[in-house]
N, C-alpha and C positions, 0 to 999 in steps of 0.2 A: 226106618224113615228118620231123615234128618231133622232134628229140632230146630225151630224157628228162634232166632234171638227176638227180643222185644219188639225193636222196629219192625222187623219182617212180619212179625204176628200180627200188629195191629194194622199194617198195609194189607197183609192177607185177608184180615177180617173183612174189609170193604170189598176187596176184588171176589173173595169167596162167595159173598152174598149175591153179587151178579151171577157168578158162574153157576151158583144152585139154580138161579131162575132160568138160565139158558139151558142148564141141563135137563130141568123138568119139561122143557118144550123142545129139545133135541133128540138126537139118536140115541145118547147115553143116558138118559134120564132115569130109565129103569134100573141101570146098573148102578147109578149114584144113589137112588132111593134103597138099594139094597145093601149098602155100604153100612157097616156098624156105626153107630154114633160115637162122637169121641167128647169126653167131659174134661175141660180144662180147669185145673185148679191152681191156687197160688198161695204163697205165703212170703211175707218180707224177711222171715227169720232164717237164719243161716245154720248149716250144720254144726257151727260153733255153739250153738245152743245145745249142749249135751243133754239137757234136762227136757226140753220141749220139742226139739225136731225129730227124736226117734217115734214118739207116739203118732206124729203127722204122718211119717213115712209109713208106719204101721197100718194107719188108716187107708192110705193109697194103695199098699200091698193087698188089704182085705178087699178093695174094689177090684183090683186086678185079677182076683181069683174068678171073676165073672166075664173072662174074656170072650165068652160066646154071645155076651148080650151087649158089650160096649167096649170102648177102649179109654184109656185115661192118660192125659198128658199133664204132668205136675211140675210147676216151676217154684223153686225156693230162692231164698236170699234176693228177692227183688228183682231177679233177672228178667223177668216179663213185665211185671207191674210193681210199681214202687208202692211203699206203704200207704200214703195218702192218696194213691189213685185206685186202690183197689175197689173201693164201694162204688166209684164211678164205672169202672170196668164191668163189674158184676151188673149193674143196671143197663149198661150199653149192651150187654150179651157178649162180650168179648172173652169173658171168663164164665164158668158155670158154678163153681164153688170156691170159697175162699176161707182161710183160716185168719181169724183177725183178733187182736187184743181187744178187749171190750173197751179199755180206758182210752184207746185212740180214737174212737167212734162214737163216744157219749154226746157229742154236739150233734151229730147226725140222728143218733138213735138215743135220746135221754133216758128211756126206760132201762137202758144198760148200765145207768149210773147206780142202780142197785147193788152192782157187784163191787162198787168201790166206795160206798159210803162210809166216812170215817166211824171208826168203833164198830158200826154195823158189819163192816166186811170180815171182821174177826169171826163173828157168827157162821158166815158163809164158809170160811176156812174150816172151822171145827166141824160144820155140818153141811159138807158138800152135797149131801143126798138130797138136800131141799131144793137144788137146782137140776136134779136128774131129769132125763127124758121122761115126759108124760106126768111130771109132779104138777101140782096147781102152780107153783111159781113159774115153771117152764112154759105152761099153757098161757099164764097171764102175760109173761113177756112176749110171746108169740102172738097173742091177740093184739097187742099193739103195735108190734113190728109189721103185722099183716096190713096196718093202714098204709105202711110204705112199701108195700110188696116185697117184703123181706121175711125170710124164715130161718129162724136159728135151729139148725138140726140137732145140735148138742152144745153145751157150754163146756164139755170136756171133764165133767165130774165134779167139779168144785172151782173155786177161786184159787189161784196160786198163794202160796205163802206172801202175807202182807208185805208191802214195799215199806222200807225203812229210809232213813236219812243217812247217806254216805258222804263224807267230806274228805278234804285234802289239808292244804296248808292251814285254811281257816276251820279249825275244829268246831264241830258241832256236836255237843254232848249232852245238851240240855235244851228245854224250850227257851230259856233266856238267850242262849247262843244264836237262836234263829233271826233275831232283829237285825235288819239291815243286810242279811244275806241274800244273794241272787242264786235261786234254787231251781234246778230242771224239775218240772212237774209236767206230767202228761195230762191227767184227768182234771177236768173242772172242779169235780168235788174236793180233790186234794188241794188245789189252788185256792178255793174257797175257805176250806178250815185252816189253812195257814196264814191267810191274810191277816188275822188279827194278831198274829205274832211278829208282824213287820217284815214278812217275806217278800221279795219281788220274784214272781214266777217267770220262768222261761220254758216255752214249749220247744223241745229238742227231740227229734228222733232218735232212737236208740242207735242207729247207723251213723250219726254224727256226735253222738255223746262222748266218744274217746277224745276226741280233738278239742272239743267244749271243755271238757275237765282238764285237759293237758294245758290248754291255752289260758285258762282262768276265766274263760268266758262265764262260768257258773262257780259259785263256791262250794255247792253241796248238790247232790243228786238225790231225788226220790225214786227209788227203784227196787224191784224185786231181786232177790240173790241171783237169779237166773240172767238177768240182764247184766249184772256186775260181772259174772264169770264169762257170759257168753260174748260180751263186748270187750272183754279184758280191761274192764274199769278197776279192777282190782291192782292193776299196776300203777293207778293214778290217785287211789285215795288211801286215806290211813285210819279212818275211824267210820264206824257204824253205831248210829244212834238207833236203838231198836225199838222206836215208837212206831206202832201200825198205822201209818198214816192213811193208807188206801190199798186196793188190791184190784185184780183184774182176773178174767177168765180167757181162756184161748179157745173160741167158739168156732164152730163151722157155720157157714151161712150160705144161702141160696135165695134165687128169687122165689117168692111165694107162688106166682103163677106157673113158673117152669117146673117147681116141685109138684104142684097139683096135677100137672099134665104128663109128668113122667109115667112110662109104663109101669104097671104094677111089679113086674119082676125086677126091673131097674131100681125103682123106688124101695124095694124090699133089700136089695143088695146095699144101697147107700143106708138104709135103717140100721142094718145088721152091722155095718162097718163102724157106724157112729156107736154103737152100744158097745162094740171092742174100744173104741177110743175113750168112750166114757170111763170104762174100767182101768184102763192103762195109761191114761194121761195124769190128770191132776193127783188122783189118790196115789199113785205110785211115786210121782215127783215129789209130793208133799211128805209122804210117810216114810219113804226110803232114800231117795236119791238125794235130796237136799242134807239130811242129817247124817248121812253115810259118806257122801262125796263131796258137796260144795262147802258145807260149814267148816269140815277140817282143813280145806283148803285155804278158805278164808283166815283161819287161825295160823296156818303154816306161813302164809303171806305176810304175817305181823300186823295184821289189821286189828285195832282194839275196839271192842264193842262196849257200848255202854247201856244200860237197862233204864228206863225212865222210872222215876220214884212213884210211889202210889199217888202222892199229891199231884204229880205231873200228869199220870194218868186219868186222874179225875177231872183235872183242868181241861184236859184234851177232850175228854167226853162231854164236858158240858159246851165247850167250844164247838162240837160236832152237831149239836141240835139245830141251831139255825141252818146249817147245811141241809140237814134232812128236810127242813121246812121249805128251803130254796128249791130243793130237789122236787119236792112234791108239787109245787107251783109249776115246774117245768112239764111233769107228765101228767098233772091233774090231781087234786087232792085225793080223791075216792081212790083211784088207781094206785098212787104213790103209798097212801096208807095201807092198802091191801098187800102191796108188795112187801112192805116193811114188816107186816104182821106175818107173812109167810116166811120171810127170811129169819125171823125171830123164833119160829116154829109155834106162833100163837093160834095157827089155823090148821 
């Protein structure tokens, strides 16, 4: 069957709804009902993300093993739905599941900010198992997301290696160098923690980042190494200041009511595929792919790295505490503190 492009798909969604109603009342209704359902999934990430893209395809391949139960149509690279449109498309029912970067949607779902709280994110990076499916933290996140009719099937096994500060002509090699710099930041948590250092934040999607750096729209970039490599930003930057600013997970989301209504066998297929993804996504990427593939390439590209001093790390940790307090107000003091305690392994 020929795949639809984005415009055709959105148009077909409206037409298809009417056709379904006609089919149920017309002569071909029983045949339409007998057809296998199709589950449509999306990601804005491209195959250029050699770290993150393969596990996504692996998840889809796991689903496709159940061809007797349903069909899967998967679109990457934002070819169907752009990054900022994914949540709206999920809510509208034009897609059924999505991979999304947690830092992109903390405004919509503030509870996901737990994945990127400055300094705290390092604990989830080191102890990714604390976010695994069925853990207390996973359950707490889903209890909150359920209020927005959203279900996080899996967080992908951990947050990815923290985001550092990458710069070009205007070198950033210390906290002092940040003053007056215009920096690309995605998450609000990262933006808040950098404000005291005199940073002007700019929210730029990764798909537009290369040109933004090339044209000098921003002086530096807060990004994970996967973004630097996947979007070829390494061609435009010269320095990496390895201060762990924030982090993110690549999670799988569905509508909560749609998940609840899935047939048991279909739900089991998605669950098993998510378990596979959880084992083969962040844990493999963090522990093997980055140290064996990407960091050697960064070194070969001539990018100079700087590690923060103990004094800078302590200062950054102190500056992080107001952000934690700010975030807890967004999600509710009790829920926020419980999430922090779970992320730190206190419960």
